[in-house]
C-alpha positions in Angstrom: -61.3 2.1 -115.1 -62.1 1.6 -111.4 -64.1 4.2 -109.5 -63.0 5.9 -106.3 -65.2 3.6 -104.3 -63.7 0.6 -105.9 -60.2 1.7 -105.0 -61.1 2.3 -101.3 -62.4 -1.2 -100.9 -59.4 -3.5 -100.0 -59.9 -7.1 -100.3 -59.9 -9.0 -97.0 -57.2 -11.3 -98.1 -54.8 -8.2 -98.5 -55.2 -6.9 -94.9 -53.1 -9.5 -93.1 -49.7 -8.5 -94.5 -50.5 -4.8 -93.8 -51.3 -5.5 -90.2 -48.1 -7.5 -89.8 -46.1 -4.7 -91.3 -47.6 -2.2 -88.9 -46.7 -4.3 -85.9 -43.2 -4.6 -87.1 -43.0 -0.8 -87.4 -44.6 0.0 -84.0 -43.0 -2.8 -82.0 -44.6 -5.4 -79.7 -45.0 -4.7 -76.0 -42.5 -6.7 -73.9 -42.4 -7.7 -70.2 -40.5 -5.5 -67.7 -36.9 -6.9 -67.2 -36.1 -8.4 -63.8 -33.7 -6.3 -61.6 -30.2 -7.7 -61.3 -29.2 -8.8 -57.8 -27.1 -6.4 -55.7 -23.6 -7.7 -55.8 -22.9 -6.4 -52.3 -25.9 -7.1 -50.1 -26.1 -5.2 -46.7 -24.4 -7.2 -43.9 -26.6 -8.6 -41.2 -26.8 -6.5 -38.0 -24.0 -7.5 -35.5 -24.4 -7.9 -31.8 -22.5 -4.6 -31.1 -24.2 -2.4 -33.8 -26.6 -1.0 -31.2 -24.3 -1.2 -28.2 -21.8 1.6 -27.5 -18.2 0.5 -27.3 -17.3 -0.4 -23.7 -20.9 -0.7 -22.5 -21.0 -4.5 -22.4 -18.7 -7.3 -21.8 -19.4 -8.6 -25.3 -18.6 -5.2 -26.9 -15.5 -3.9 -25.1 -13.6 -0.8 -25.9 -9.8 -0.6 -26.4 -9.2 1.8 -23.5 -10.6 4.6 -21.4 -8.8 7.0 -23.8 -10.5 5.5 -26.9 -13.9 6.0 -25.2 -13.1 9.6 -24.4 -12.1 10.2 -28.0 -14.9 8.3 -29.7 -17.7 9.1 -27.4 -17.4 12.7 -26.2 -20.8 12.5 -24.4 -19.8 9.4 -22.3 -19.6 10.0 -18.6 -17.1 8.9 -15.9 -17.7 5.4 -14.7 -17.1 1.7 -15.3 -16.5 0.3 -18.8 -15.5 -3.0 -20.3 -12.0 -2.9 -21.9 -9.9 -5.5 -23.7 -6.9 -3.4 -24.9 -7.6 -4.3 -28.5 -6.3 -7.8 -27.8 -9.6 -9.5 -28.2 -8.9 -11.8 -25.3 -9.8 -11.3 -21.6 -12.1 -8.4 -20.8 -11.8 -6.2 -17.6 -14.4 -4.0 -16.0 -12.4 -0.8 -15.3 -13.0 2.7 -13.9 -12.5 5.5 -16.4 -12.1 9.2 -15.8 -13.5 10.4 -19.2 -14.2 14.0 -18.3 -10.5 14.4 -17.2 -9.0 13.1 -20.4 -9.6 9.3 -20.6 -7.6 8.0 -17.7 -7.7 4.4 -16.4 -8.0 4.4 -12.6 -6.4 1.5 -10.7 -5.3 0.8 -7.1 -2.3 -1.1 -5.9 -3.5 -4.3 -4.2 -2.2 -3.5 -0.7 -4.0 -2.5 2.5 -2.3 0.9 2.8 -1.2 1.2 -0.8 2.5 1.1 0.1 4.5 -2.2 -0.2 7.3 -2.2 2.4 10.3 -4.5 3.1 12.5 -3.8 6.1 15.2 -5.6 8.1 13.2 -5.5 11.4 10.8 -3.5 13.4 13.8 -2.0 15.3 15.7 -1.5 12.1 13.0 -0.2 9.9 12.4 1.2 6.4 11.7 4.6 7.9 15.0 4.8 9.7 16.1 8.2 8.6 15.4 11.6 10.3 12.4 12.5 8.1 9.0 11.1 7.2 9.7 8.3 4.8 6.0 8.2 3.8 6.0 11.9 2.7 5.8 11.1 -1.1 2.7 9.0 -0.6 0.0 11.7 -0.5 -2.7 9.3 0.7 -0.7 8.2 3.8 -0.8 10.3 7.0 2.7 9.4 8.1 5.3 6.6 8.1 3.8 5.3 11.4 0.5 4.5 9.5 2.2 2.1 7.2 2.4 -1.6 8.1 5.6 -3.4 6.8 4.9 -6.3 4.5 8.3 -7.9 5.3 10.1 -7.4 8.5 12.3 -10.5 9.0 15.9 -9.7 8.1 17.5 -9.5 4.7 15.5 -10.5 1.7 15.3 -10.5 -2.1 11.6 -10.5 -2.4 9.6 -10.9 -5.6 6.2 -9.3 -5.0 3.2 -9.8 -7.2 2.1 -6.3 -7.9 -1.6 -6.9 -8.0 -3.8 -4.0 -9.2 -7.5 -3.8 -8.7 -10.6 -1.6 -9.3 -10.3 1.5 -7.1 -13.7 0.9 -5.5 -12.3 -2.2 -3.8 -13.3 -4.7 -6.5 -11.7 -8.1 -7.1 -8.1 -7.8 -8.2 -7.5 -8.1 -11.9 -6.1 -11.4 -13.3 -2.8 -11.4 -15.1 -4.6 -11.7 -18.4 -6.9 -8.8 -17.6 -3.8 -6.7 -16.7 -2.3 -7.6 -20.1 -5.4 -6.1 -21.7 -5.4 -3.0 -19.5 -1.6 -2.5 -20.0 -1.5 -3.0 -23.8 -2.6 0.5 -25.0 -0.9 2.5 -22.1 1.7 5.1 -22.8 1.4 7.6 -20.0 1.2 7.8 -16.2 -0.4 10.9 -14.8 2.4 13.0 -13.3 0.1 13.6 -10.3 0.2 9.9 -9.5 3.9 8.9 -10.2 5.5 5.7 -9.1 7.5 6.0 -5.9 10.4 4.0 -4.6 12.4 4.7 -1.4 15.4 3.3 0.4 16.6 4.0 3.9 20.0 3.4 5.3 21.5 1.2 2.6 25.0 2.0 4.0 26.2 3.3 0.6 25.6 -0.1 -0.9 24.8 -0.6 -4.6 23.2 -4.1 -4.7 22.3 -4.0 -8.4 26.1 -3.7 -9.2 26.9 -6.9 -7.3 27.9 -5.4 -3.9 27.0 -7.2 -0.7 25.1 -4.3 0.8 22.4 -1.8 0.0 18.8 -1.9 -0.9 17.0 -1.7 -4.2 13.5 -1.7 -5.7 12.8 -3.0 -9.2 9.7 -3.3 -11.3 9.4 -6.3 -13.6 7.4 -5.8 -16.8 5.0 -8.1 -18.6 7.8 -9.3 -20.9 10.0 -10.2 -17.9 12.5 -7.4 -18.3 13.0 -5.0 -15.4 13.8 -1.4 -14.4 15.7 -0.4 -11.3 13.7 2.2 -9.4 16.5 3.2 -6.9 19.6 4.0 -8.8 22.6 5.2 -6.8 23.2 4.9 -3.1 22.2 6.5 0.1 24.1 6.8 3.4 23.8 6.1 7.1 20.7 6.7 9.1 22.0 5.2 12.3 22.6 1.8 14.0 20.2 -0.9 14.9 18.6 -1.5 18.2 16.9 1.9 18.4 20.1 3.9 18.0 18.6 5.8 15.1 18.0 8.2 13.4 21.2 10.0 12.6 20.4 13.7 12.9 19.6 15.3 9.5 19.6 11.9 7.6 17.1 11.7 4.8 15.4 8.8 3.0 16.4 8.4 -0.6 13.2 9.0 -2.6 12.6 8.5 -6.3 9.5 9.7 -8.1 9.1 8.3 -11.6 6.9 9.6 -14.5 6.6 8.8 -18.2 8.1 12.2 -19.0 11.6 12.7 -17.6 10.8 16.3 -16.8 8.2 15.2 -14.3 10.5 12.7 -12.6 12.5 13.8 -9.5 14.5 12.7 -6.5 14.5 13.7 -2.9 16.7 13.1 0.1 20.0 11.3 0.3 20.3 9.7 -3.2 24.1 9.6 -3.2 25.4 9.6 -6.8 22.0 9.2 -8.4 21.0 11.4 -11.3 17.4 12.2 -12.0 15.6 8.9 -12.3 14.8 9.2 -16.0 11.4 8.1 -17.3 9.2 5.2 -17.3 8.7 3.4 -20.6 5.2 2.3 -21.6 6.1 -1.3 -20.8 6.8 -0.3 -17.2 3.2 0.8 -16.6 1.1 -1.6 -14.5 4.2 -3.7 -13.8 3.7 -7.4 -13.2 6.1 -7.9 -10.3 8.3 -5.8 -8.0 11.6 -7.0 -6.5 12.4 -5.5 -3.1 15.9 -6.0 -1.8 17.0 -5.5 1.8 20.6 -6.4 2.3 21.4 -4.4 5.4 19.6 -2.6 8.2 16.8 -0.2 7.1 14.6 -1.0 4.1 12.6 0.0 1.1 9.1 0.9 -0.1 7.2 1.0 -3.4 3.8 2.4 -4.4 2.1 5.2 -6.2 2.1 8.9 -5.3 -1.7 8.8 -4.8 -3.8 5.9 -3.7 -5.5 5.8 -7.1 -3.1 5.7 -10.0 -4.2 7.3 -13.3 -2.9 5.9 -16.6 -3.8 6.1 -20.3 
């Protein structure tokens, strides 16, 4: 029989299997697994990530209204706009504190485009102040006629420019400014007048009368002087007929804000401007008899959004 001391002594040759068994039970240490790559790595910073929309030519905003809505702390001033078209960019004046309005000026020295038969047979032939709807004009005598050489069907490029006297916008820049517009401020409505059209109705094919049209960017048009107006007197200085009044049409994007003044014959309210009518590309001024017509905005600076 073995003694206790003999049993406690394990032969060296028997220790290897026991150690291997212990390692299997405990487990061998392993290296840390490598992290899997992120399937959606963060995009690289873009050129407009740190530039507010509208603050640079490379990072334009859609409109003055979009700036007012997205950047409530932005102040009134000039911003770069592309109308969301991603094409030509225009530096435009924005009234942000007043609600995100685009400010533009008609490209004309006195802000009123006039066609008349002659200096002695003028657009302001009636017995009133034909310039009354133009709030920025002192009187009809302050307006210089742009056409004063007899009858005409005159297509006028209705250029618009920055109100601070900047370079007129190109047609493609106007496309960008026009694209998001839906509203004309009722304080700066479009104005069209006719004086002494002898009850003519030129748009219906008659030989007499006067008319004003705006032509939209898509080439379609809107007549701004529906109806007829009467006599203001003869030529050669034998005018005005006492009590005669210029036919005046004030157009807004809401029909409730549109109105007519003076001798508008059978005209109803002028209706409303459609979004496509805003910042029109051309005007057509028709003078078929004595007297004449005018077109412009109610204020020198038009406000649109």
